[in-house]
C-alpha positions in Angstrom: -0.1 -0.1 -0.3 1.1 3.7 -0.5 1.0 5.2 3.3 1.6 8.7 4.2 2.5 9.5 7.6 1.9 12.7 9.3 4.2 13.1 12.4 8.1 12.0 12.9 7.6 11.0 16.6 8.0 7.3 18.3 4.6 6.2 16.7 4.9 7.5 13.2 8.7 5.5 13.5 7.3 2.4 14.9 4.7 1.8 12.7 6.5 3.0 9.9 9.3 0.7 10.6 6.8 -2.4 10.7 5.1 -1.1 7.3 8.5 -0.7 5.5 9.5 -3.7 6.5 6.2 -5.4 5.3 6.9 -3.6 1.7 4.5 -1.0 1.4 5.4 2.6 0.3 6.0 5.1 3.2 6.1 8.7 2.9 6.9 10.7 5.8 5.6 14.6 6.5 6.1 16.5 9.3 6.2 20.4 9.9 10.0 19.6 10.1 11.5 18.9 6.8 14.5 17.8 8.5 12.9 15.5 11.0 11.0 14.1 8.5 14.4 13.6 6.4 16.0 11.6 9.5 12.9 9.6 10.3 12.6 8.5 6.6 16.1 7.7 6.2 16.0 5.8 9.7 13.1 3.8 8.1 15.0 2.3 5.4 13.6 0.8 2.3 11.9 3.3 -0.1 10.8 5.2 2.8 11.0 9.2 1.7 10.2 12.4 3.2 7.9 15.0 1.8 6.1 17.9 3.0 2.8 17.5 5.2 0.7 18.4 1.8 2.8 16.0 -0.4 2.4 12.9 2.2 -1.2 13.1 1.8 -1.3 13.2 -1.7 -2.2 10.2 -3.8 -1.9 7.9 -0.7 -4.6 4.9 0.1 -3.7 5.1 3.7 -2.7 8.1 6.1 -1.5 7.7 9.5 -2.4 10.6 11.9 0.7 10.6 14.0 0.7 13.4 15.9 -0.5 14.5 19.6 -4.2 15.1 20.0 -3.3 18.8 21.0 -2.1 19.2 17.5 -4.3 16.6 15.4 -7.0 19.1 14.1 -4.4 22.0 13.1 -2.5 19.1 11.1 -5.7 18.1 9.2 -6.5 21.6 8.1 -3.1 22.2 7.3 -2.8 19.3 4.7 -6.3 20.6 3.4 -8.5 18.6 5.3 -11.4 20.6 5.1 -11.2 21.2 1.3 -11.4 17.5 0.7 -7.8 16.4 0.3 -8.4 13.4 2.3 -11.5 12.5 0.9 -11.6 8.9 -0.1 -8.3 8.2 1.7 -8.3 5.6 4.7 -7.0 8.0 7.9 -6.0 6.1 10.8 -6.5 8.0 13.7 -4.4 6.8 16.9 -4.9 9.7 19.0 -6.3 9.9 22.6 -8.3 13.0 23.5 -7.1 12.6 27.1 -6.1 14.6 29.8 -3.0 12.6 31.2 -2.8 13.6 34.4 -6.5 12.7 35.2 -7.5 10.5 33.0 -10.5 12.9 31.7 -11.7 13.0 28.0 -11.0 16.5 26.4 -13.9 16.0 24.1 -17.5 17.1 24.9 -20.2 14.9 26.1 -21.5 12.4 23.4 -18.4 13.5 21.2 -15.1 11.3 20.2 -11.9 13.0 19.2 -12.4 10.6 15.9 -15.8 12.1 15.3 -14.4 15.5 15.4 -11.2 14.9 13.2 -13.7 13.2 10.8 -15.8 16.1 10.8 -12.8 18.4 9.6 -12.0 16.0 6.5 -15.6 15.7 4.7 -15.0 12.3 2.4 -11.9 10.9 4.8 -12.7 7.1 5.6 -11.5 7.5 9.3 -10.8 4.5 11.2 -9.7 4.6 15.1 -7.0 2.3 15.8 -3.8 1.9 17.2 -4.5 4.3 20.5 -4.1 2.0 23.3 -0.7 0.3 22.9 2.3 2.5 22.9 4.6 2.9 20.3 7.2 0.5 22.1 5.1 -2.4 21.5 5.4 -2.1 17.7 6.2 -4.2 15.5 5.6 -7.1 17.8 8.9 -9.2 18.2 8.2 -13.1 16.4 8.4 -14.4 19.7 5.5 -16.8 20.3 4.1 -14.2 22.7 0.5 -13.2 22.8 -0.1 -10.9 19.9 -1.7 -7.4 21.0 -5.5 -7.1 19.8 -6.1 -3.7 18.4 -9.5 -2.5 19.0 -10.7 -0.2 16.0 -13.8 1.1 14.3 -15.0 2.8 11.3 -17.8 3.4 8.8 -16.3 2.1 6.0 -16.0 -1.3 5.7 -12.9 -1.4 3.3 -11.0 1.2 5.2 -11.4 -0.7 8.1 -10.0 -4.4 6.4 -7.1 -2.2 4.8 -6.2 -1.2 8.3 -6.9 -4.8 9.7 -4.1 -5.8 7.2 -2.0 -3.3 8.4 -2.4 -4.1 11.8 -1.8 -8.0 11.0 1.5 -7.0 9.0 2.6 -5.4 12.4 2.2 -8.9 14.0 -1.1 -7.5 16.0 -4.9 -9.1 15.8 -7.5 -6.4 14.5 -10.7 -6.4 16.3 -13.4 -4.4 14.6 -16.1 -3.3 17.0 -18.2 -1.4 14.5 -18.9 1.9 13.3 -17.0 5.4 13.9 -19.8 6.1 16.6 -18.0 3.5 18.9 -14.9 5.7 19.0 -16.2 7.6 22.0 -15.9 3.9 24.0 -12.7 3.3 22.8 -11.2 6.7 23.9 -12.8 6.1 27.2 -10.8 3.1 27.5 -7.8 5.1 27.2 -9.2 7.3 30.1 -9.8 4.5 32.3 -6.3 2.9 31.9 -4.7 6.2 32.8 -7.1 6.9 35.8 -6.0 3.3 37.3 -2.5 3.8 36.5 -2.6 7.4 38.4 -4.4 5.5 41.4 -1.4 3.1 41.4 -3.4 0.0 40.1 -2.3 -2.0 36.9 -4.9 -1.5 34.4 -4.9 -5.1 33.6 -5.9 -6.2 36.6 -9.3 -4.6 36.6 -10.5 -6.2 33.5 -12.3 -9.8 33.9 -10.9 -12.9 32.2 -13.6 -13.9 29.6 -13.9 -16.5 27.2 -13.2 -15.5 23.7 
């Protein structure tokens, strides 16, 4: 696949490395062209750097690998409101969460993914990759349990495209429905943060249920 990555941080590096290794064409776009060049060089293969607008042009998939605080601005900067992302699968791994309290930073009944989708009419947005840290990707082929990537989106083709990219990283895709489930997924991140802040391992708070 042709994949554009917006951002030059740890998530961009981790997912990009796995996708380059899987044979995908990766273009890195960042506000700093120098950082984008360094990341693309580090990814190896056919990865290359570009401006943010160039990184989303002609791509099948775009990864929004930036913090929540800057995500809306980046979508605007690449022309999302004018349709530059229409028809493109956009992966949203952001967490609209206050990491000092665990509270969501969006209005009641709203999701961060929904807000971003509204800024990019026609984009096929999929919420995914927001629960595991960058250090978890790509998964080592050591026989350990593969992480399940909870995801949701309105377009079945886009969801399956992201599912394929999850598998390429060694994860297990878990599609949970349409994009209106995104708030629930984002609340899980807030829930886990709140537990961690209270000194509780979030994994101990979930019951073990049969698959």
